[in-house]
C-alpha positions in Angstrom: -7.5 17.2 -32.7 -7.5 15.4 -29.3 -11.2 15.9 -28.6 -13.6 13.5 -30.1 -16.8 11.8 -29.1 -15.0 8.6 -28.0 -13.4 10.2 -24.9 -14.6 9.5 -21.4 -15.4 12.5 -19.2 -12.7 13.0 -16.6 -15.3 13.2 -13.8 -16.5 9.7 -14.8 -13.1 8.1 -14.7 -13.2 6.9 -11.0 -16.6 5.3 -11.6 -15.4 3.6 -14.7 -12.3 2.2 -13.0 -14.4 0.9 -10.1 -16.8 -0.7 -12.7 -13.8 -2.4 -14.4 -12.8 -4.2 -11.1 -16.4 -5.0 -10.0 -16.8 -8.6 -8.8 -13.0 -8.9 -8.3 -10.8 -8.9 -5.2 -9.8 -5.3 -5.8 -11.3 -2.6 -3.6 -11.1 1.2 -3.9 -8.6 2.8 -1.6 -8.3 6.4 -2.6 -8.3 9.0 -5.4 -5.9 11.9 -5.6 -4.8 14.6 -8.0 -1.3 14.1 -9.5 1.0 15.9 -11.9 0.1 14.7 -15.5 3.8 14.7 -16.3 4.0 11.5 -14.2 1.7 9.7 -16.5 2.9 7.9 -19.7 0.9 8.4 -22.9 1.1 6.5 -26.1 3.4 8.3 -28.5 0.7 9.2 -31.0 -1.4 10.9 -28.3 1.7 12.6 -26.9 2.6 14.0 -30.3 -1.0 15.2 -31.0 -1.0 17.0 -27.6 2.3 18.7 -28.3 1.0 19.9 -31.7 -2.2 21.2 -30.1 -0.2 23.0 -27.4 2.0 24.7 -30.0 -1.0 25.7 -32.1 -2.7 27.2 -29.0 0.4 29.4 -28.4 -0.2 31.1 -31.7 -4.0 31.3 -31.2 -4.9 28.7 -33.8 -6.4 26.2 -31.4 -7.6 26.1 -27.8 -5.8 24.0 -25.2 -7.5 23.2 -21.9 -6.1 22.6 -18.5 -4.0 19.5 -17.9 -4.4 17.5 -14.8 -4.0 13.9 -13.5 -6.1 11.6 -11.4 -4.7 8.6 -9.6 -6.9 5.8 -8.3 -5.4 3.3 -5.9 -7.0 -0.2 -5.5 -5.8 -2.9 -3.2 -6.8 -6.6 -3.2 -8.8 -7.7 -0.2 -7.1 -11.2 -0.2 -3.4 -10.5 -1.0 -0.6 -8.0 -1.5 -1.9 -7.1 -5.0 -2.2 -3.5 -6.0 -3.4 -1.4 -8.9 -2.6 2.2 -9.4 -4.7 3.7 -12.2 -3.5 7.0 -13.6 -5.7 9.1 -15.8 -4.2 12.0 -18.0 -6.9 14.6 -18.4 -7.3 17.7 -20.5 -10.1 19.9 -19.2 -13.1 17.7 -18.9 -11.8 14.8 -21.0 -9.8 11.7 -20.1 -7.0 11.5 -22.7 -4.9 8.6 -21.6 -4.6 5.8 -19.0 -1.6 4.2 -17.4 -2.0 1.3 -15.0 0.7 0.2 -12.6 0.3 -3.3 -11.1 2.0 -5.2 -8.3 2.0 -9.0 -7.4 -0.3 -10.2 -10.2 0.3 -13.5 -12.0 -0.1 -13.7 -15.7 -3.7 -15.0 -15.6 -4.8 -12.3 -13.2 -3.1 -9.6 -15.3 -4.7 -10.9 -18.5 -8.1 -10.9 -16.9 -7.6 -7.3 -15.6 -6.4 -6.2 -19.0 -9.5 -7.6 -20.6 -11.8 -5.9 -18.1 -10.1 -2.5 -18.5 -10.0 -2.8 -22.3 -13.8 -3.6 -22.2 -14.5 -0.6 -19.9 -12.2 1.8 -21.9 -12.4 0.5 -25.5 -11.2 3.7 -27.1 -7.9 3.9 -25.2 -4.5 2.3 -25.6 -3.8 1.6 -21.9 -0.2 1.5 -20.8 0.5 -1.3 -18.3 3.6 -1.2 -16.0 4.8 -3.5 -13.3 5.6 -1.7 -10.0 
């Protein structure tokens, strides 16, 4: 139900994020594991995962291991910051939430375009810090 061929592998997530900000002022700061409960998912994805989890409890469907990856990027020129959170199920990236700080509307629009091009099969949730 949640697995299909359009998902990015979770191990490729950091590389894809770095590619999305290539040739910009943002530089990689760190990657860390986080609790997936701290990552917002689109409602449709959240419902599908809940159904899959219930079906796995009655042995009708398998359900992998949930984990979260957080990638922090800072701007080399200013106080701008991006925190990219990836919600993963086993080896698959299921959802993306990006928190941003000190971006004007033009910069935010450009970053949204870059990330949507890099992750075309995801509805990315954007939040201001």
